[in-house]
N, CA, C and O atoms as CSV, one atom per row, in Angstrom:
chain,resi,resn,atom,element,x,y,z
A,1,PRO,N,N,186.060,65.322,93.399
A,1,PRO,CA,C,185.139,65.259,94.530
A,1,PRO,C,C,183.973,66.229,94.353
A,1,PRO,O,O,184.067,67.195,93.596
A,2,ALA,N,N,182.909,65.969,95.036
A,2,ALA,CA,C,181.746,66.855,94.988
A,2,ALA,C,C,182.145,68.260,95.411
A,2,ALA,O,O,182.935,68.448,96.337
A,3,GLY,N,N,181.593,69.230,94.725
A,3,GLY,CA,C,181.876,70.615,95.057
A,3,GLY,C,C,183.055,71.213,94.318
A,3,GLY,O,O,183.272,72.424,94.376
A,4,VAL,N,N,183.812,70.394,93.632
A,4,VAL,CA,C,184.950,70.878,92.863
A,4,VAL,C,C,184.739,70.456,91.417
A,4,VAL,O,O,185.185,69.383,91.012
A,5,PRO,N,N,184.057,71.297,90.630
A,5,PRO,CA,C,183.713,70.899,89.272
A,5,PRO,C,C,184.925,70.787,88.358
A,5,PRO,O,O,185.927,71.479,88.538
A,6,VAL,N,N,184.812,69.914,87.388
A,6,VAL,CA,C,185.824,69.764,86.349
A,6,VAL,C,C,185.172,70.094,85.013
A,6,VAL,O,O,183.972,70.363,84.969
A,7,ALA,N,N,185.926,70.079,83.939
A,7,ALA,CA,C,185.390,70.464,82.633
A,7,ALA,C,C,184.325,69.502,82.135
A,7,ALA,O,O,183.520,69.876,81.282
A,8,THR,N,N,184.297,68.298,82.631
A,8,THR,CA,C,183.240,67.351,82.293
A,8,THR,C,C,182.581,66.914,83.588
A,8,THR,O,O,183.223,66.864,84.637
A,9,VAL,N,N,181.316,66.602,83.511
A,9,VAL,CA,C,180.602,66.145,84.702
A,9,VAL,C,C,179.914,64.828,84.391
A,9,VAL,O,O,179.557,64.552,83.246
A,10,GLY,N,N,179.737,64.037,85.406
A,10,GLY,CA,C,179.122,62.733,85.234
A,10,GLY,C,C,177.612,62.817,85.080
A,10,GLY,O,O,176.979,63.809,85.443
A,11,ILE,N,N,177.068,61.767,84.541
A,11,ILE,CA,C,175.619,61.656,84.394
A,11,ILE,C,C,174.992,61.663,85.782
A,11,ILE,O,O,175.449,60.959,86.682
A,12,GLY,N,N,173.952,62.454,85.947
A,12,GLY,CA,C,173.266,62.529,87.234
A,12,GLY,C,C,173.987,63.386,88.260
A,12,GLY,O,O,173.675,63.315,89.448
A,13,ASN,N,N,174.935,64.184,87.831
A,13,ASN,CA,C,175.698,65.016,88.764
A,13,ASN,C,C,175.424,66.493,88.480
A,13,ASN,O,O,176.331,67.259,88.154
A,14,GLY,N,N,174.164,66.867,88.610
A,14,GLY,CA,C,173.735,68.225,88.303
A,14,GLY,C,C,174.373,69.290,89.174
A,14,GLY,O,O,174.574,70.417,88.721
A,15,ALA,N,N,174.695,68.958,90.412
A,15,ALA,CA,C,175.293,69.958,91.305
A,15,ALA,C,C,176.627,70.444,90.747
A,15,ALA,O,O,176.876,71.648,90.692
A,16,ASN,N,N,177.472,69.525,90.338
A,16,ASN,CA,C,178.763,69.934,89.786
A,16,ASN,C,C,178.601,70.637,88.446
A,16,ASN,O,O,179.379,71.537,88.128
A,17,ALA,N,N,177.610,70.246,87.657
A,17,ALA,CA,C,177.347,70.936,86.390
A,17,ALA,C,C,176.953,72.386,86.663
A,17,ALA,O,O,177.394,73.297,85.962
A,18,GLY,N,N,176.132,72.592,87.672
A,18,GLY,CA,C,175.734,73.946,88.046
A,18,GLY,C,C,176.908,74.772,88.536
A,18,GLY,O,O,177.038,75.946,88.188
A,19,LEU,N,N,177.762,74.160,89.341
A,19,LEU,CA,C,178.945,74.871,89.830
A,19,LEU,C,C,179.881,75.237,88.682
A,19,LEU,O,O,180.471,76.317,88.675
A,20,LEU,N,N,180.012,74.343,87.723
A,20,LEU,CA,C,180.844,74.639,86.561
A,20,LEU,C,C,180.266,75.815,85.779
A,20,LEU,O,O,181.006,76.701,85.352
A,21,ALA,N,N,178.960,75.826,85.593
A,21,ALA,CA,C,178.310,76.926,84.877
A,21,ALA,C,C,178.526,78.255,85.602
A,21,ALA,O,O,178.823,79.267,84.967
A,22,VAL,N,N,178.379,78.256,86.918
A,22,VAL,CA,C,178.586,79.487,87.697
A,22,VAL,C,C,180.035,79.932,87.596
A,22,VAL,O,O,180.313,81.127,87.487
A,23,ARG,N,N,180.949,78.989,87.631
A,23,ARG,CA,C,182.372,79.332,87.516
A,23,ARG,C,C,182.647,80.023,86.174
A,23,ARG,O,O,183.372,81.016,86.118
A,24,ILE,N,N,182.069,79.494,85.110
A,24,ILE,CA,C,182.255,80.096,83.786
A,24,ILE,C,C,181.615,81.484,83.738
A,24,ILE,O,O,182.232,82.438,83.264
A,25,LEU,N,N,180.384,81.594,84.224
A,25,LEU,CA,C,179.677,82.879,84.197
A,25,LEU,C,C,180.346,83.931,85.082
A,25,LEU,O,O,180.242,85.128,84.814
A,26,SER,N,N,181.028,83.487,86.130
A,26,SER,CA,C,181.645,84.434,87.062
A,26,SER,C,C,182.795,85.208,86.428
A,26,SER,O,O,183.242,86.214,86.979
A,27,ILE,N,N,183.275,84.749,85.277
A,27,ILE,CA,C,184.339,85.478,84.586
A,27,ILE,C,C,183.861,86.887,84.224
A,27,ILE,O,O,184.629,87.846,84.299
A,28,LYS,N,N,182.608,87.004,83.838
A,28,LYS,CA,C,182.044,88.302,83.439
A,28,LYS,C,C,181.126,88.915,84.491
A,28,LYS,O,O,180.674,90.050,84.338
A,29,HIS,N,N,180.852,88.172,85.555
A,29,HIS,CA,C,179.909,88.641,86.573
A,29,HIS,C,C,180.550,88.521,87.962
A,29,HIS,O,O,180.464,87.471,88.597
A,30,PRO,N,N,181.189,89.594,88.427
A,30,PRO,CA,C,181.891,89.549,89.709
A,30,PRO,C,C,181.009,89.136,90.885
A,30,PRO,O,O,181.498,88.528,91.838
A,31,GLU,N,N,179.712,89.459,90.831
A,31,GLU,CA,C,178.834,89.084,91.948
A,31,GLU,C,C,178.720,87.562,92.053
A,31,GLU,O,O,178.580,87.025,93.152
A,32,LEU,N,N,178.778,86.872,90.923
A,32,LEU,CA,C,178.760,85.403,90.952
A,32,LEU,C,C,180.076,84.860,91.494
A,32,LEU,O,O,180.098,83.858,92.210
A,33,GLU,N,N,181.166,85.525,91.149
A,33,GLU,CA,C,182.468,85.101,91.660
A,33,GLU,C,C,182.491,85.173,93.189
A,33,GLU,O,O,182.996,84.269,93.854
A,34,LYS,N,N,181.938,86.259,93.737
A,34,LYS,CA,C,181.892,86.419,95.202
A,34,LYS,C,C,181.038,85.324,95.832
A,34,LYS,O,O,181.420,84.742,96.847
A,35,LYS,N,N,179.892,85.044,95.234
A,35,LYS,CA,C,179.022,83.996,95.772
A,35,LYS,C,C,179.695,82.631,95.694
A,35,LYS,O,O,179.555,81.816,96.607
A,36,LEU,N,N,180.418,82.379,94.621
A,36,LEU,CA,C,181.125,81.109,94.478
A,36,LEU,C,C,182.236,80.996,95.519
A,36,LEU,O,O,182.447,79.928,96.094
A,37,GLN,N,N,182.942,82.090,95.757
A,37,GLN,CA,C,183.982,82.096,96.793
A,37,GLN,C,C,183.380,81.829,98.169
A,37,GLN,O,O,183.939,81.067,98.957
A,38,ASP,N,N,182.242,82.456,98.458
A,38,ASP,CA,C,181.564,82.230,99.737
A,38,ASP,C,C,181.136,80.771,99.871
A,38,ASP,O,O,181.306,80.164,100.928
A,39,TYR,N,N,180.581,80.214,98.800
A,39,TYR,CA,C,180.151,78.812,98.804
A,39,TYR,C,C,181.346,77.891,99.055
A,39,TYR,O,O,181.267,76.961,99.858
A,40,THR,N,N,182.445,78.161,98.361
A,40,THR,CA,C,183.642,77.331,98.510
A,40,THR,C,C,184.180,77.402,99.935
A,40,THR,O,O,184.600,76.390,100.496
A,41,LYS,N,N,184.166,78.591,100.517
A,41,LYS,CA,C,184.633,78.754,101.898
A,41,LYS,C,C,183.753,77.950,102.853
A,41,LYS,O,O,184.263,77.258,103.734
A,42,LYS,N,N,182.437,78.041,102.683
A,42,LYS,CA,C,181.518,77.290,103.546
A,42,LYS,C,C,181.705,75.789,103.371
A,42,LYS,O,O,181.631,75.032,104.339
A,43,LEU,N,N,181.947,75.364,102.143
A,43,LEU,CA,C,182.168,73.946,101.873
A,43,LEU,C,C,183.429,73.455,102.585
A,43,LEU,O,O,183.432,72.374,103.174
A,44,LYS,N,N,184.495,74.248,102.529
A,44,LYS,CA,C,185.735,73.886,103.220
A,44,LYS,C,C,185.513,73.795,104.729
A,44,LYS,O,O,186.009,72.877,105.382
A,45,GLU,N,N,184.761,74.758,105.278
A,45,GLU,CA,C,184.477,74.746,106.713
A,45,GLU,C,C,183.665,73.510,107.093
A,45,GLU,O,O,183.911,72.895,108.131
A,46,MET,N,N,182.699,73.150,106.251
A,46,MET,CA,C,181.870,71.982,106.517
A,46,MET,C,C,182.708,70.704,106.501
A,46,MET,O,O,182.542,69.839,107.361
A,47,VAL,N,N,183.602,70.588,105.530
A,47,VAL,CA,C,184.451,69.404,105.438
A,47,VAL,C,C,185.391,69.335,106.637
A,47,VAL,O,O,185.621,68.256,107.183
A,48,SER,N,N,185.935,70.475,107.048
A,48,SER,CA,C,186.820,70.498,108.219
A,48,SER,C,C,186.081,70.050,109.474
A,48,SER,O,O,186.618,69.291,110.281
A,49,LYS,N,N,184.845,70.523,109.635
A,49,LYS,CA,C,184.054,70.121,110.801
A,49,LYS,C,C,183.745,68.634,110.755
A,49,LYS,O,O,183.837,67.948,111.773
A,50,MET,N,N,183.379,68.130,109.585
A,50,MET,CA,C,183.094,66.698,109.458
A,50,MET,C,C,184.342,65.878,109.775
A,50,MET,O,O,184.249,64.816,110.390
A,51,ASN,N,N,185.504,66.369,109.359
A,51,ASN,CA,C,186.761,65.689,109.643
A,51,ASN,C,C,187.024,65.654,111.145
A,51,ASN,O,O,187.412,64.621,111.690
A,52,GLU,N,N,186.811,66.781,111.807
A,52,GLU,CA,C,186.999,66.836,113.262
A,52,GLU,C,C,186.027,65.902,113.977
A,52,GLU,O,O,186.412,65.188,114.902
A,53,ASP,N,N,184.766,65.910,113.545
A,53,ASP,CA,C,183.764,65.027,114.148
A,53,ASP,C,C,184.166,63.568,113.993
A,53,ASP,O,O,184.021,62.776,114.924
A,54,LEU,N,N,184.668,63.214,112.820
A,54,LEU,CA,C,185.097,61.836,112.579
A,54,LEU,C,C,186.280,61.475,113.466
A,54,LEU,O,O,186.322,60.384,114.035
A,55,LYS,N,N,187.243,62.388,113.588
A,55,LYS,CA,C,188.395,62.137,114.457
A,55,LYS,C,C,187.950,61.915,115.897
A,55,LYS,O,O,188.499,61.060,116.593
A,56,ASN,N,N,186.959,62.680,116.346
A,56,ASN,CA,C,186.474,62.551,117.717
A,56,ASN,C,C,185.746,61.234,117.955
A,56,ASN,O,O,185.677,60.755,119.087
A,57,MET,N,N,185.205,60.652,116.894
A,57,MET,CA,C,184.515,59.371,117.030
A,57,MET,C,C,185.483,58.200,117.137
A,57,MET,O,O,185.135,57.145,117.666
A,58,LEU,N,N,186.684,58.388,116.637
A,58,LEU,CA,C,187.642,57.273,116.600
A,58,LEU,C,C,188.386,57.090,117.880
A,58,LEU,O,O,189.221,56.191,117.986
């Protein structure tokens, strides 16, 4: 799924390619690891809210 990069990325999927690069770079750069963790947390919160909104529509 979007936002969860894998070792290979599809054509035209630059967002996941960027996330994969940051994940690799974060091994040596703790500040990137923190930013990636923050991004992942926000992404989870966004998905949870979208899920709740969808449930409320049904």
